[in-house]
N, CA, C and O of each residue as an XYZ file, in Angstrom:
724
protein
N      89.188     64.486    159.399
C      88.907     65.568    158.320
C      89.645     65.234    157.284
O      90.792     64.839    157.496
N      89.155     65.319    155.983
C      89.878     65.078    154.831
C      89.966     66.572    154.129
O      89.023     67.357    154.037
N      91.320     66.785    153.655
C      91.225     67.818    153.015
C      91.570     67.540    151.309
O      92.265     66.631    150.855
N      90.990     68.417    150.690
C      90.835     68.310    149.120
C      92.476     68.893    148.658
O      93.036     69.861    149.172
N      93.043     68.004    147.547
C      94.082     68.532    147.183
C      93.606     69.256    145.637
O      92.974     68.676    144.755
N      94.035     70.477    145.607
C      93.675     71.235    144.197
C      94.749     71.306    143.398
O      95.785     71.786    143.859
N      94.702     70.871    142.141
C      95.723     71.324    141.023
C      95.852     72.752    140.961
O      94.927     73.562    140.900
N      97.422     73.051    140.990
C      97.764     74.372    140.655
C      97.752     74.548    139.177
O      98.413     73.687    138.598
N      97.180     75.427    138.410
C      97.015     75.794    137.104
C      97.982     76.874    136.919
O      97.979     77.844    137.676
N      98.872     76.748    135.877
C      99.798     77.768    135.750
C      99.424     78.519    134.678
O      99.117     77.920    133.647
N      99.387     79.676    134.709
C      98.944     80.709    133.600
C     100.026     81.334    133.136
O     100.993     81.471    133.885
N     100.052     81.795    131.894
C     101.424     82.408    131.399
C     101.061     83.883    131.341
O      99.984     84.396    131.038
N     102.127     84.406    131.675
C     102.173     86.417    131.773
C     103.069     86.376    130.556
O     104.067     85.670    130.409
N     102.552     87.247    129.706
C     103.503     87.817    128.700
C     103.441     89.120    129.147
O     102.418     89.702    129.508
N     105.100     89.773    129.096
C     105.146     91.204    129.468
C     106.046     91.818    128.222
O     106.887     91.172    127.597
N     105.702     93.165    127.998
C     106.698     94.020    127.159
C     106.479     95.244    127.714
O     105.332     95.607    127.978
N     107.589     96.040    127.961
C     107.397     97.395    128.451
C     108.116     98.434    127.461
O     109.100     98.087    126.808
N     107.603     99.659    127.384
C     107.921    100.467    126.338
C     108.060    101.827    127.190
O     107.111    102.159    127.899
N     109.143    102.567    127.140
C     109.067    103.815    127.683
C     108.379    104.762    126.885
O     108.478    104.903    125.666
N     107.696    105.378    127.655
C     106.858    106.629    127.170
C     106.850    107.925    127.607
O     107.253    108.082    128.760
N     106.502    108.896    127.004
C     106.398    110.344    127.587
C     105.103    110.587    128.254
O     104.026    110.224    127.782
N     105.256    111.239    129.413
C     104.250    111.546    130.269
C     102.930    111.921    129.697
O     101.868    111.402    130.042
N     103.073    112.959    128.699
C     102.055    113.278    128.134
C     101.167    112.478    127.523
O     100.079    112.954    127.201
N     101.495    111.024    127.236
C     100.609    109.955    126.474
C      99.947    109.185    127.684
O      99.218    108.230    127.416
N     100.147    109.524    128.926
C      99.537    108.770    130.087
C      98.340    109.542    130.382
O      98.302    110.770    130.459
N      97.357    108.737    130.544
C      95.972    109.325    131.324
C      96.173    110.144    132.408
O      96.854    109.839    133.387
N      95.441    111.443    132.205
C      95.591    112.551    133.304
C      95.041    111.760    134.621
O      95.535    112.004    135.722
N      94.255    111.037    134.500
C      93.758    110.339    136.060
C      94.964    109.776    136.758
O      95.237    110.069    137.922
N      95.793    108.829    135.896
C      96.995    108.401    136.563
C      98.050    109.278    136.722
O      98.806    108.982    137.648
N      98.329    110.291    136.077
C      99.284    111.137    136.431
C      98.934    111.961    137.901
O      99.751    112.243    138.777
N      97.666    112.215    137.893
C      97.132    112.792    139.153
C      97.220    111.949    140.265
O      97.575    112.413    141.349
N      96.962    110.858    140.139
C      97.026    109.957    141.497
C      98.727    110.013    142.060
O      99.138    110.330    143.177
N      99.477    109.595    140.883
C     101.143    109.563    141.302
C     101.360    110.947    141.747
O     102.110    110.967    142.723
N     100.964    112.113    141.371
C     101.121    113.467    141.978
C     100.820    113.444    143.640
O     101.565    113.856    144.530
N      99.502    112.836    143.764
C      99.003    112.709    145.198
C      99.924    111.775    146.445
O      99.802    111.774    147.670
N     100.784    111.081    145.615
C     101.775    110.245    146.593
C     102.782    111.144    147.064
O     103.313    110.905    148.149
N     103.135    112.201    146.359
C     104.290    113.016    146.845
C     105.587    112.184    146.780
O     106.326    112.221    147.763
N     105.884    111.540    145.857
C     106.964    110.615    145.979
C     108.208    111.349    145.819
O     109.147    110.757    146.351
N     108.543    112.522    145.219
C     109.638    113.448    145.308
C     110.705    113.155    144.527
O     111.765    113.780    144.581
N     110.463    112.125    143.710
C     111.559    111.953    142.734
C     111.203    111.950    141.243
O     110.020    112.161    140.975
N     111.885    111.783    140.441
C     111.547    111.866    138.853
C     111.015    110.581    138.784
O     111.513    109.549    139.235
N     109.791    110.745    138.084
C     108.811    109.531    137.555
C     109.275    109.216    136.142
O     109.659    110.112    135.390
N     109.230    107.758    135.737
C     109.470    107.289    134.369
C     108.047    106.373    134.224
O     107.633    105.516    135.005
N     107.488    106.815    133.050
C     106.320    106.134    132.422
C     106.676    105.256    131.694
O     107.725    105.400    131.067
N     105.841    103.988    131.550
C     106.154    102.947    130.875
C     104.425    102.542    130.387
O     103.381    102.640    131.033
N     104.657    102.116    129.134
C     103.407    101.300    128.681
C     103.800     99.862    128.764
O     104.830     99.461    128.222
N     102.893     98.975    129.520
C     103.322     97.682    129.531
C     102.327     96.712    128.920
O     101.225     96.589    129.454
N     102.667     95.957    127.743
C     101.823     95.046    127.008
C     101.897     93.742    127.433
O     102.922     93.142    127.756
N     100.600     93.265    127.419
C     100.316     91.718    128.088
C      99.754     91.067    126.600
O      99.732     91.669    125.526
N      99.341     89.766    126.837
C      99.144     89.109    125.560
C      98.030     89.687    124.928
O      98.168     89.857    123.716
N      96.700     90.119    125.549
C      95.826     90.764    124.957
C      95.209     92.137    125.586
O      94.061     92.505    125.338
N      96.055     92.808    126.380
C      95.834     93.915    127.103
C      97.170     95.087    127.097
O      98.181     94.855    126.434
N      97.037     96.188    127.813
C      98.067     96.789    128.081
C      97.556     97.828    129.142
O      96.388     98.095    129.423
N      98.666     98.328    129.642
C      98.398     99.373    131.000
C      99.577    100.286    131.042
O     100.566    100.217    130.312
N      99.314    101.270    132.118
C     100.640    102.009    132.058
C     101.062    101.929    133.560
O     100.292    101.766    134.507
N     102.504    102.083    133.617
C     103.254    102.107    134.901
C     104.132    103.247    134.945
O     104.791    103.690    134.004
N     104.065    103.813    136.481
C     105.192    104.840    136.777
C     106.005    104.124    137.529
O     105.621    103.274    138.333
N     107.322    104.466    137.279
C     108.480    103.939    138.067
C     109.434    104.901    138.684
O     109.850    105.826    137.986
N     109.789    104.790    139.811
C     110.705    105.684    140.545
C     111.295    104.912    141.717
O     111.139    103.718    141.974
N     112.077    105.918    142.443
C     112.403    105.137    143.925
C     111.788    106.137    144.996
O     111.675    107.363    144.981
N     111.469    105.274    145.835
C     110.944    105.734    147.271
C     111.365    105.246    148.465
O     111.119    104.073    148.743
N     112.141    106.161    149.454
C     112.811    105.794    150.547
C     113.856    104.570    150.431
O     114.039    103.636    151.212
N     114.580    104.922    149.014
C     115.649    104.152    148.649
C     115.156    102.766    147.756
O     115.978    102.193    147.041
N     114.016    102.377    147.845
C     113.455    101.094    147.178
C     112.880    101.504    145.941
O     112.363    102.615    145.826
N     112.939    100.629    144.949
C     112.318    100.802    143.534
C     110.710    100.658    143.845
O     110.252     99.781    144.577
N     110.019    101.540    143.253
C     108.534    101.406    143.562
C     107.820    101.674    141.859
O     108.175    102.415    140.942
N     106.822    100.809    141.981
C     106.044    100.927    140.653
C     104.455    101.150    140.757
O     103.898    100.421    141.577
N     103.774    101.906    140.160
C     102.482    102.115    140.331
C     101.772    101.669    139.169
O     102.210    102.158    138.128
N     100.879    100.946    139.050
C     100.285    100.327    137.998
C      98.955    100.834    137.732
O      98.252    101.117    138.702
N      98.426    101.018    136.344
C      97.268    101.561    135.971
C      96.630    101.071    134.645
O      97.392    100.998    133.681
N      95.353    100.731    134.473
C      94.759     99.923    133.490
C      94.992    101.033    132.256
O      95.693    102.045    132.269
N      94.347    100.610    131.430
C      94.652    101.176    129.765
C      93.796    102.435    129.912
O      94.167    103.294    129.112
N      92.757    102.826    130.685
C      92.388    104.280    130.843
C      92.600    105.000    131.999
O      91.812    105.851    132.411
N      93.806    104.642    132.628
C      94.198    105.362    133.976
C      93.817    105.119    135.054
O      94.205    105.874    135.946
N      92.760    103.788    135.478
C      92.323    103.515    136.511
C      93.480    102.757    137.547
O      94.006    101.715    137.155
N      93.774    103.225    138.625
C      94.736    102.614    139.589
C      94.483    101.224    139.696
O      93.354    100.776    139.901
N      95.559    100.488    139.556
C      95.361     98.959    139.847
C      96.275     98.885    141.360
O      95.678     98.877    142.436
N      97.593     98.841    141.286
C      98.109     98.765    142.638
C      99.551     99.562    142.602
O     100.001    100.193    141.646
N     100.120     99.378    143.817
C     101.371     99.855    144.051
C     102.219     98.861    144.393
O     101.801     97.994    145.161
N     103.616     98.794    143.872
C     104.386     97.765    144.316
C     105.697     98.200    144.669
O     106.271     98.927    143.858
N     106.315     97.872    145.795
C     107.642     98.389    146.334
C     108.581     97.076    146.532
O     108.294     96.090    147.211
N     109.717     97.282    145.813
C     110.682     96.097    146.047
C     111.313     96.214    147.425
O     111.624     97.300    147.914
N     111.491     95.018    148.041
C     112.134     94.553    149.303
C     112.949     93.637    149.253
O     112.919     92.851    148.305
N     113.880     93.520    150.271
C     114.883     92.441    150.503
C     113.888     91.338    151.282
O     112.940     91.650    152.003
N     114.281     90.112    151.001
C     113.792     88.909    151.540
C     113.656     89.143    153.269
O     112.645     88.944    153.942
N     114.850     89.574    153.694
C     114.822     90.196    155.130
C     113.835     90.921    155.673
O     113.459     90.812    156.840
N     113.233     91.941    154.566
C     112.267     92.769    155.211
C     110.997     92.407    155.459
O     110.205     93.053    156.144
N     110.736     91.150    154.790
C     109.626     90.513    155.061
C     109.494     90.123    156.291
O     110.409     89.428    156.734
N     108.496     90.404    157.066
C     108.277     90.110    158.362
C     108.350     88.365    158.419
O     107.903     87.674    157.504
N     108.968     87.816    159.610
C     109.588     86.396    159.747
C     108.244     85.389    159.442
O     108.344     84.575    158.525
N     107.196     85.454    160.103
C     106.239     84.418    160.004
C     105.894     84.225    158.386
O     105.789     83.138    157.817
N     105.747     85.493    157.805
C     105.260     85.531    156.544
C     106.312     84.929    155.449
O     106.028     84.230    154.476
N     107.670     85.407    155.881
C     108.739     85.028    155.120
C     108.818     83.202    155.041
O     109.119     82.453    154.111
N     108.436     82.953    156.347
C     108.735     81.490    156.671
C     107.562     80.758    156.131
O     107.764     79.544    156.137
N     106.440     81.092    155.681
C     105.469     80.725    155.021
C     105.764     80.361    153.540
O     105.709     79.339    152.856
N     106.104     81.676    153.356
C     106.569     81.526    151.707
C     107.636     80.744    151.541
O     107.598     79.882    150.663
N     108.556     80.870    152.193
C     109.800     80.099    151.738
C     109.510     78.669    152.012
O     110.239     77.907    151.376
N     108.628     78.096    152.800
C     108.083     77.037    153.213
C     107.506     76.155    151.687
O     107.814     75.099    151.136
N     106.613     77.159    151.447
C     105.729     76.666    150.284
C     106.649     76.481    149.222
O     106.547     75.345    148.758
N     107.505     77.171    148.667
C     108.488     77.434    147.551
C     109.339     76.033    147.729
O     109.489     75.213    146.824
N     109.839     75.920    148.992
C     110.866     74.573    149.333
C     109.897     73.451    148.835
O     110.421     72.611    148.104
N     108.708     73.318    149.085
C     107.529     72.147    148.885
C     107.368     72.248    147.382
O     107.200     71.185    146.785
N     107.394     73.306    146.724
C     107.158     73.320    145.184
C     108.343     73.188    144.284
O     108.133     73.062    143.078
N     109.787     73.204    144.822
C     110.583     73.089    143.773
C     112.048     72.714    144.504
O     112.515     73.344    145.452
N     112.580     71.725    143.954
C     114.043     71.164    144.504
C     114.923     72.290    144.262
O     115.804     72.265    145.122
N     115.076     73.285    143.453
C     115.913     74.273    143.602
C     115.105     75.289    142.598
O     114.372     75.028    141.644
N     115.511     76.547    143.168
C     115.005     77.833    142.739
C     115.863     79.010    143.375
O     116.652     78.873    144.310
N     115.626     79.962    142.834
C     116.328     81.395    143.157
C     115.495     82.527    143.108
O     115.100     82.908    142.006
N     115.150     83.152    144.182
C     114.302     84.430    144.174
C     114.982     85.311    143.463
O     116.193     85.448    143.636
N     114.303     86.016    142.578
C     114.939     87.173    141.774
C     114.385     88.381    142.330
O     115.234     89.261    142.472
N     113.069     88.729    142.732
C     112.646     90.103    143.412
C     111.291     89.666    144.324
O     110.517     88.735    144.101
N     111.273     90.319    145.054
C     110.246     90.338    146.056
C     109.586     91.751    146.175
O     110.246     92.742    146.484
N     108.419     91.781    145.945
C     107.626     93.172    145.936
C     106.337     93.125    146.878
O     105.554     92.178    146.946
N     106.250     94.488    147.692
C     104.902     94.262    148.709
C     104.111     95.115    147.743
O     104.513     96.158    147.227
N     102.919     94.530    147.563
C     101.777     95.046    146.755
C     100.934     95.656    147.581
O     100.572     95.029    148.576
N     100.440     96.998    147.357
C      99.199     97.736    147.912
C      98.301     97.818    146.956
O      98.708     98.263    145.883
N      97.059     97.478    147.049
C      95.828     97.765    146.328
C      94.757     97.896    146.992
O      94.882     98.197    148.179
N      93.609     97.740    146.521
C      92.521     98.219    147.246
C      91.748     99.621    146.830
O      91.808     99.955    145.647
N      91.128    100.333    147.633
C      90.576    101.622    147.069
C      91.974    102.683    147.114
O      92.961    102.552    147.839
N      91.751    103.584    146.262
C      92.744    104.496    146.191
C      92.863    105.438    147.527
O      93.940    105.960    147.816
N      92.014    105.571    148.100
C      91.862    106.478    149.529
C      92.881    105.807    150.358
O      93.868    106.406    150.784
N      92.581    104.257    150.642
C      93.296    103.596    151.590
C      94.933    103.174    151.177
O      95.715    102.707    152.005
N      95.258    103.414    149.842
C      96.694    103.260    149.362
C      97.208    104.722    149.561
O      98.378    104.772    149.941
N      96.593    105.900    149.388
C      96.755    107.259    149.680
C      97.234    107.241    151.013
O      98.370    107.648    151.256
N      96.406    106.765    152.000
C      96.700    106.903    153.357
C      97.770    106.076    153.727
O      98.417    106.399    154.723
N      98.079    105.038    153.085
C      99.324    104.342    153.446
C     100.444    105.099    153.232
O     101.343    105.040    154.071
N     100.578    105.880    152.159
C     101.798    106.402    151.551
C     101.933    107.869    152.539
O     102.916    108.206    153.198
N     100.665    108.570    152.409
C     100.935    109.837    153.007
C     100.840    110.058    154.544
O     101.356    111.015    155.122
N     100.115    109.059    155.149
C     100.057    109.095    156.708
C     100.686    108.025    157.313
O     100.891    108.071    158.526
N     101.110    106.829    156.493
C     101.494    105.639    157.152
C     100.433    104.913    157.844
O     100.670    104.139    158.771
N      99.209    105.173    157.375
C      98.201    104.509    158.353
C      97.365    103.263    157.302
O      96.820    103.397    156.207
N      97.552    102.045    158.188
C      97.043    100.869    157.504
C      95.227    101.194    157.756
O      94.744    101.083    158.883
N      94.501    101.535    156.726
C      92.978    101.599    156.947
C      92.377    100.366    156.020
O      92.944     99.597    155.244
N      91.187    100.480    156.365
C      90.105     99.535    155.984
C      90.166     99.805    154.510
O      90.244    100.945    154.054
N      90.123     98.586    153.697
C      90.293     98.861    152.050
C      91.606     98.618    151.606
O      91.814     98.403    150.412
N      92.535     98.627    152.454
C      93.930     98.207    151.677
C      94.147     96.751    151.741
O      93.777     96.058    152.689
N      94.785     96.298    150.658
C      95.120     95.157    150.413
C      96.255     95.033    150.293
O      96.771     95.733    149.422
N      97.144     94.116    151.086
C      98.646     93.913    151.114
C      98.852     92.364    150.561
O      98.275     91.346    150.943
N      99.730     92.499    149.671
C     100.316     91.034    149.128
C     101.677     91.142    148.784
O     102.361     92.163    148.717
N     101.985     89.990    148.578
C     103.553     89.936    148.483
C     103.956     89.161    147.083
O     103.660     87.966    147.087
N     104.564     89.643    145.928
C     104.771     89.254    144.774
C     106.179     88.749    144.912
O     107.021     89.518    145.375
N     106.504     87.576    144.570
C     107.579     87.006    144.463
C     107.899     86.301    142.850
O     107.290     85.399    142.274
N     108.995     87.035    142.444
C     109.506     86.539    140.762
C     110.774     85.682    141.302
O     111.669     86.059    142.058
N     110.614     84.624    140.791
C     111.757     83.596    140.872
C     111.934     82.706    139.685
O     111.025     82.388    138.918
N     113.187     82.331    139.600
C     113.685     81.061    138.627
C     113.694     79.960    139.232
O     114.366     79.749    140.241
N     112.954     79.145    138.686
C     113.234     77.594    139.304
C     113.209     76.646    138.339
O     112.503     76.787    137.340
N     113.979     75.576    138.537
C     114.117     74.444    137.946
C     112.854     73.263    137.771
O     112.672     72.589    138.785
N     112.230     73.042    136.936
C     111.172     72.289    136.962
C     111.126     71.406    135.453
O     111.084     71.998    134.374
N     111.138     70.075    135.559
C     111.328     69.079    134.515
C     112.367     69.445    133.859
O     112.160     69.704    132.674
N     113.637     69.575    134.317
C     114.762     69.914    133.883
C     115.284     71.299    133.155
O     116.421     71.538    132.750
N     114.113     72.139    133.110
C     114.359     73.253    132.755
C     114.083     74.476    133.682
O     113.159     74.461    134.496
N     114.933     75.545    133.520
C     114.444     76.715    134.302
C     113.536     77.566    133.775
O     113.527     77.699    132.551
N     112.752     78.186    134.460
C     111.645     79.042    133.783
C     111.500     80.139    135.140
O     111.847     79.969    136.309
N     110.911     81.201    134.541
C     110.672     82.417    135.514
C     109.068     82.038    135.815
O     108.253     81.469    135.089
N     108.934     82.586    137.194
C     107.483     82.273    137.777
C     106.908     83.607    138.665
O     107.749     84.062    139.440
N     106.036     84.062    138.660
C     105.593     85.101    139.655
C     104.639     84.456    140.351
O     103.627     83.964    139.852
N     104.941     84.446    141.523
C     103.973     84.129    142.819
C     103.311     85.288    143.416
O     103.981     86.310    143.564
N     102.104     85.268    143.773
C     101.511     86.162    144.614
C     100.938     85.344    146.084
O     100.096     84.448    146.144
N     101.485     85.802    146.887
C     101.192     85.554    148.264
C     100.181     86.578    149.056
O     100.322     87.770    148.783
N      99.294     86.259    149.900
C      98.447     87.002    150.728
C      99.152     87.727    151.811
O     100.305     87.409    152.103
N      98.595     88.578    152.358
C      98.995     89.682    153.525
C      99.854     88.563    154.723
O     100.911     88.843    155.288
N      99.086     87.311    154.887
C      99.668     86.443    155.864
C     100.463     85.326    155.337
O     100.789     84.381    156.055
N     100.803     85.421    154.020
C     101.717     84.464    153.490
C     101.284     83.334    152.701
O     102.083     82.592    152.130
N      99.641     83.148    152.648
C      99.181     82.350    151.820
C      99.443     82.371    150.427
O      99.609     83.456    149.869
N      99.509     81.158    149.710
C      99.631     81.185    148.368
C      98.246     81.766    147.686
O      97.178     81.435    148.202
N      98.253     82.530    146.665
C      97.237     83.162    145.998
C      97.210     82.510    144.449
O      96.338     81.785    143.969
N      98.400     82.982    143.846
C      98.251     82.409    142.478
C      99.966     82.417    141.863
O     100.926     82.968    142.402
N      99.953     81.681    140.678
C     101.280     81.572    140.100
C     101.189     81.844    138.715
O     100.222     81.438    138.072
N     102.169     82.538    138.158
C     102.254     82.898    136.722
C     103.374     82.335    136.129
O     104.357     82.429    136.864
N     103.590     81.781    135.062
C     104.693     81.416    134.119
C     105.112     82.721    133.534
O     104.297     83.207    132.750
N     106.164     83.366    133.736
C     106.443     84.688    132.829
C     107.075     84.062    131.713
O     107.854     83.115    131.823
N     106.648     84.736    130.360
C     107.117     84.457    129.011
C     107.645     85.746    128.604
O     106.795     86.634    128.535
N     108.799     86.058    128.328
C     109.390     87.308    127.619
C     110.797     86.860    127.013
O     111.415     85.813    127.201
N     111.081     87.850    126.312
C     112.507     87.795    125.847
C     113.202     89.113    126.380
O     112.734     90.250    126.342
N     114.466     88.693    126.902
C     115.030     89.671    127.612
C     115.338     90.932    127.141
O     115.728     91.814    127.906
N     115.184     91.120    125.808
C     115.241     92.337    125.236
C     114.264     93.120    125.202
O     114.486     94.300    124.934
N     113.027     92.710    125.443
C     111.621     93.171    125.756
C     111.397     94.076    126.662
O     110.732     95.091    126.453
N     112.083     93.695    128.039
C     111.842     94.334    128.995
C     113.081     95.393    129.259
O     114.258     95.163    128.984
N     112.536     96.667    129.882
C     113.602     97.595    130.052
C     113.586     97.672    131.757
O     112.643     97.542    132.537
N     114.878     97.909    131.977
C     115.121     97.933    133.396
C     115.303     99.525    133.722
O     115.605    100.351    132.861
N     115.069     99.831    135.119
C     114.864    101.158    135.766
C     115.850    101.419    136.543
O     115.874    102.475    137.177
């Protein structure tokens, strides 16, 4: 059996975040965040890409950083929870690390997030009842700095629920453009 080797095209991801007041966020997005019952202060941001913008709510949830992203009109996109590499299940972690080791001679993982998307109902069930329901999509987002062609660059990788590679974006930003929370 012959396997095809597909080239990985790297797209660039431009990001700039600006803190905004809650009143400027679409009501539909605010209502969704309220349903999550996160129980702590929410900070709202408007995130600008190359040709788009979105809204993002950031807070802490069970001691971890969490962000909830919405489209420019307030439609739910995903929830991301920052985790430590050791919190990723062993089999998945091994697949991700093996993939990255095969891709780069030298790299450092800066951040790992578990990403929940799919239907609003499935995501709400995950957070309110801790119930994994049909329609819930789980992925792992890995941000890393890697040495490629003699230069360090920032990349954002997306892996499936079982640790398979999904996509890669090169992150292009000025450090003064992003706000930390």
